[in-house]
C-alpha positions as CSV (number, residue, x, y, z in Angstrom):
1,X,-208.3,70.4,132.2
2,X,-211.6,71.1,130.9
3,X,-214.9,69.1,131.6
4,X,-214.3,67.4,128.1
5,X,-211.0,65.8,128.9
6,X,-209.0,68.3,126.6
7,X,-206.5,70.9,127.7
8,X,-207.5,74.4,128.5
9,X,-206.9,76.8,125.4
10,X,-205.7,80.4,126.1
11,X,-205.2,83.1,123.6
12,X,-202.6,85.5,124.8
13,X,-202.8,88.9,122.7
14,X,-199.5,90.8,122.7
15,X,-197.7,93.0,120.1
16,X,-195.6,96.0,119.4
17,X,-192.6,95.9,121.3
18,X,-190.6,93.4,123.4
19,X,-191.9,95.0,126.5
20,X,-195.5,93.5,125.6
21,X,-194.0,90.3,123.9
22,X,-191.5,89.1,126.3
23,X,-193.9,89.1,129.4
24,X,-196.4,87.3,127.1
25,X,-193.8,84.6,126.4
26,X,-193.0,84.0,130.0
27,X,-196.6,84.0,130.8
28,X,-197.4,81.4,128.2
29,X,-194.6,79.1,129.1
30,X,-195.5,79.1,132.8
31,X,-199.0,78.2,131.8
32,X,-197.9,75.4,129.5
33,X,-195.5,73.9,132.1
34,X,-197.2,74.5,135.5
35,X,-201.0,73.9,134.2
36,X,-200.7,72.0,131.0
37,X,-202.6,74.7,129.2
38,X,-202.5,74.9,125.3
39,X,-201.2,78.6,124.6
40,X,-201.6,80.5,121.5
41,X,-200.4,84.1,120.9
42,X,-201.8,86.9,118.7
43,X,-199.8,89.8,117.4
44,X,-199.7,92.5,114.7
45,X,-197.9,92.3,111.2
46,X,-194.7,94.2,112.2
47,X,-191.6,92.5,111.3
48,X,-190.1,93.2,114.8
49,X,-193.2,91.4,116.3
50,X,-192.8,88.4,114.4
51,X,-189.1,88.2,115.0
52,X,-189.4,88.2,118.4
53,X,-191.9,85.5,118.8
54,X,-190.1,83.3,116.4
55,X,-186.7,84.0,118.2
56,X,-188.8,81.8,120.8
57,X,-189.6,79.0,118.6
58,X,-193.2,80.5,118.6
59,X,-195.3,81.0,115.3
60,X,-197.9,83.4,116.3
61,X,-201.6,84.4,114.8
62,X,-201.2,87.5,112.9
63,X,-203.7,90.1,112.7
64,X,-203.0,93.6,110.9
65,X,-203.7,96.2,113.3
66,X,-203.5,100.0,112.8
67,X,-202.3,102.8,115.4
68,X,-205.1,105.1,115.9
69,X,-202.7,108.2,114.9
70,X,-203.5,111.8,115.9
71,X,-205.4,113.3,113.1
72,X,-209.0,113.0,113.1
73,X,-209.1,110.8,109.8
74,X,-206.2,108.4,111.0
75,X,-208.4,108.0,114.3
76,X,-211.5,107.0,112.3
77,X,-209.5,104.8,110.3
78,X,-207.8,103.1,113.0
79,X,-211.1,102.5,114.9
80,X,-212.7,100.9,111.9
81,X,-209.8,98.6,111.7
82,X,-209.9,97.9,115.4
83,X,-213.8,97.0,114.9
84,X,-212.9,94.6,112.2
85,X,-210.2,93.0,114.0
86,X,-212.5,92.5,116.9
87,X,-214.9,90.7,114.5
88,X,-212.1,88.7,113.4
89,X,-210.9,87.8,116.9
90,X,-214.7,86.9,117.8
91,X,-214.5,84.5,114.9
92,X,-211.1,83.2,115.9
93,X,-212.2,82.5,119.6
94,X,-215.2,80.5,118.1
95,X,-213.4,78.4,115.7
96,X,-210.7,77.5,118.0
97,X,-212.6,76.9,121.0
98,X,-210.7,79.1,123.4
99,X,-211.3,79.1,127.2
100,X,-209.8,82.5,127.7
101,X,-208.2,85.7,126.5
102,X,-205.1,87.5,127.9
103,X,-204.2,90.9,127.0
104,X,-200.6,91.9,127.6
105,X,-200.5,95.0,125.6
106,X,-199.8,96.3,122.1
107,X,-202.6,97.5,119.5
108,X,-203.8,94.0,118.9
109,X,-204.6,93.3,122.8
110,X,-207.6,95.6,123.0
111,X,-209.6,94.0,120.2
112,X,-208.6,90.6,121.5
113,X,-209.9,91.4,125.1
114,X,-213.1,92.9,123.9
115,X,-214.2,89.9,121.7
116,X,-213.5,87.7,124.8
117,X,-215.9,90.0,126.8
118,X,-218.4,90.0,124.1
119,X,-218.1,86.3,124.0
120,X,-218.4,86.0,127.7
121,X,-215.1,84.3,128.2
122,X,-212.7,84.9,131.1
123,X,-210.8,87.8,130.0
124,X,-207.8,89.2,131.9
125,X,-205.6,92.3,131.2
126,X,-201.9,92.8,132.5
127,X,-200.9,96.3,133.3
128,X,-197.2,96.6,133.6
129,X,-196.9,100.5,134.4
130,X,-197.6,102.3,137.6
131,X,-199.9,104.7,135.6
132,X,-202.3,102.4,133.5
133,X,-202.7,103.2,129.8
134,X,-205.8,104.3,128.2
135,X,-206.8,101.0,126.7
136,X,-206.5,99.1,129.9
137,X,-208.2,101.8,131.9
138,X,-211.2,101.5,129.5
139,X,-211.1,97.7,129.4
140,X,-210.6,97.2,133.3
141,X,-214.3,97.3,134.4
142,X,-215.5,94.9,131.7
143,X,-212.7,92.2,132.3
144,X,-212.7,89.2,134.7
145,X,-209.5,90.2,136.2
146,X,-207.2,92.9,135.9
147,X,-203.5,91.9,136.8
148,X,-201.0,94.7,137.7
149,X,-197.3,95.0,138.2
150,X,-197.2,97.4,140.9
151,X,-199.9,97.6,143.7
152,X,-200.5,101.3,143.5
153,X,-202.0,100.6,140.1
154,X,-205.0,98.9,141.5
155,X,-206.2,102.4,142.8
156,X,-206.6,103.9,139.4
157,X,-208.6,100.8,137.9
158,X,-212.5,100.5,138.2
159,X,-212.1,96.9,138.0
160,X,-214.4,94.0,139.5
161,X,-211.3,92.0,140.6
162,X,-207.5,93.3,140.6
163,X,-204.6,91.0,141.7
164,X,-201.0,92.1,141.9
165,X,-198.7,89.8,140.1
166,X,-195.6,91.7,139.2
167,X,-194.0,91.3,136.1
168,X,-193.6,87.9,134.3
169,X,-190.0,87.3,133.1
170,X,-188.2,84.5,131.3
171,X,-186.4,82.0,133.4
172,X,-183.5,81.7,131.0
173,X,-182.5,85.2,131.4
174,X,-181.2,84.4,135.1
175,X,-179.0,81.5,133.5
176,X,-176.7,83.2,131.2
177,X,-173.0,82.2,131.0
178,X,-170.6,85.4,131.0
179,X,-167.9,83.2,129.2
180,X,-170.4,82.4,126.4
181,X,-171.4,85.9,126.2
182,X,-168.1,87.2,125.8
183,X,-167.9,84.9,122.9
184,X,-171.1,85.8,121.4
185,X,-170.7,89.6,121.3
186,X,-167.0,89.7,121.0
187,X,-166.1,91.3,124.1
188,X,-162.9,91.5,126.0
189,X,-162.8,89.4,129.2
190,X,-160.4,91.8,131.0
191,X,-162.8,94.9,130.6
192,X,-165.7,96.1,132.4
193,X,-169.0,96.0,130.4
194,X,-171.7,98.7,130.3
195,X,-174.9,97.5,128.9
196,X,-177.2,100.0,127.1
197,X,-180.7,99.2,126.4
198,X,-183.9,100.7,125.0
199,X,-185.0,100.2,121.2
200,X,-188.1,102.3,120.8
201,X,-188.4,105.8,119.8
202,X,-188.3,107.0,123.5
203,X,-184.6,106.0,123.9
204,X,-183.5,108.4,121.1
205,X,-182.9,111.2,123.6
206,X,-181.2,109.0,125.8
207,X,-178.8,107.5,123.2
208,X,-178.1,111.3,121.9
209,X,-177.0,112.4,125.3
210,X,-175.0,109.2,125.8
211,X,-173.1,109.5,122.4
212,X,-172.4,113.2,123.2
213,X,-170.9,112.0,126.5
214,X,-168.5,109.0,125.0
215,X,-165.8,111.9,123.8
216,X,-165.4,113.1,127.5
217,X,-165.0,109.7,128.8
218,X,-162.9,108.3,126.2
219,X,-159.7,109.0,128.2
220,X,-157.1,106.4,129.6
221,X,-158.7,106.2,132.9
222,X,-161.7,104.6,131.4
223,X,-159.7,102.2,128.8
224,X,-160.9,99.1,130.8
225,X,-164.6,100.0,130.0
226,X,-166.5,98.7,126.8
227,X,-170.1,99.3,125.9
228,X,-172.6,96.5,124.7
229,X,-175.1,98.7,123.2
230,X,-178.7,97.3,121.7
231,X,-179.9,100.2,119.7
232,X,-183.2,99.0,118.1
233,X,-183.5,98.4,114.5
234,X,-184.8,102.0,113.7
235,X,-181.8,103.6,115.5
236,X,-179.0,101.6,114.5
237,X,-177.9,102.8,111.2
238,X,-177.9,106.6,112.4
239,X,-176.3,105.8,115.6
240,X,-173.6,103.5,114.0
241,X,-172.5,106.5,111.4
242,X,-172.6,108.9,114.4
243,X,-170.4,106.5,116.4
244,X,-167.5,106.1,113.6
245,X,-167.3,109.8,113.2
246,X,-166.4,109.9,117.3
247,X,-163.2,108.1,116.2
248,X,-162.8,106.9,119.8
249,X,-159.3,106.0,121.0
250,X,-159.8,104.3,124.3
251,X,-163.6,103.2,124.8
252,X,-164.8,100.1,122.8
253,X,-168.4,100.1,121.8
254,X,-170.1,97.0,120.5
255,X,-173.4,98.5,118.8
256,X,-176.1,95.7,117.6
257,X,-179.7,96.6,116.4
258,X,-181.1,93.9,118.6
259,X,-179.8,91.4,121.3
260,X,-181.7,88.3,120.9
261,X,-179.7,86.5,123.8
262,X,-180.5,88.7,126.7
263,X,-179.3,86.0,129.1
264,X,-175.9,86.3,127.9
265,X,-175.9,90.1,127.9
266,X,-177.1,90.3,131.4
267,X,-174.3,87.7,132.2
268,X,-171.6,90.0,130.6
269,X,-172.9,93.4,132.4
270,X,-171.3,95.1,135.3
271,X,-173.8,98.0,135.0
272,X,-176.7,99.1,132.8
273,X,-178.1,102.1,131.4
274,X,-181.8,101.7,130.1
275,X,-184.9,103.3,129.2
276,X,-187.0,102.7,132.1
277,X,-189.6,100.1,130.4
278,X,-191.2,98.1,133.0
279,X,-190.3,94.5,131.6
280,X,-186.8,95.7,131.0
281,X,-186.3,97.0,134.5
282,X,-187.8,93.7,135.7
283,X,-185.1,91.6,134.0
284,X,-182.5,94.1,135.1
285,X,-183.4,93.7,138.8
286,X,-184.1,90.0,138.7
287,X,-180.4,89.5,137.2
288,X,-178.8,91.9,139.8
289,X,-177.6,94.2,137.2
290,X,-178.0,97.9,138.2
């Protein structure tokens, strides 16, 4: 509670992918429930970002942010837009009388944290990876606090203060029901379930290798195995087309563009194959799926 008697207000900036947004949601819930903080979320305008937030009953503040790109022209355009967004964030922080800013990753997090620093507000960044990204390395000396997932990351920051907090995860992912998950995804309760995760572009090689391997294990020996596969929206159509061409006889593959009820998927899973995203790995380990 602030000195004025109102609840403190925190802006959490997280966008891009579920790897940034889902930990942000977990953090926001903890702040609200444990410390009665009023939490607001800031993201970019990509549909996947809005869907992730709205799937958790959250209506985020949306600022269009552009990736820097690789060409000189695209970098200049991206930096110019980032400066504009930083100004918009400063105005937002003033209008909303926010007390702190937290950057959890994604293109919108950098401008939001910079705005918080310029407004002289407590500004925090969270680094999920063992090797910090360029934006967080640049921001670290200026923020009030750098929170890290791995202890080794602290040695790679020039920050005034670093604390090891791990990875925020949503409590509900640990409470899923296998029976409910079987019904939700149309699985066979008598079969073992292999959960396949990784919706970003970085998972495409993993998915290609897995598809190539399906024919080799499509034998009576593995007839008790089924796959629950979250492809990501961008990969779904191509993967589904290729899967149809496989004409599998023994393996059952349930392919979805996105799994919103990850609690149920984890409850069904006997083992998982996943792109090694920090948030995903933390949730798998917490749920005891290896």
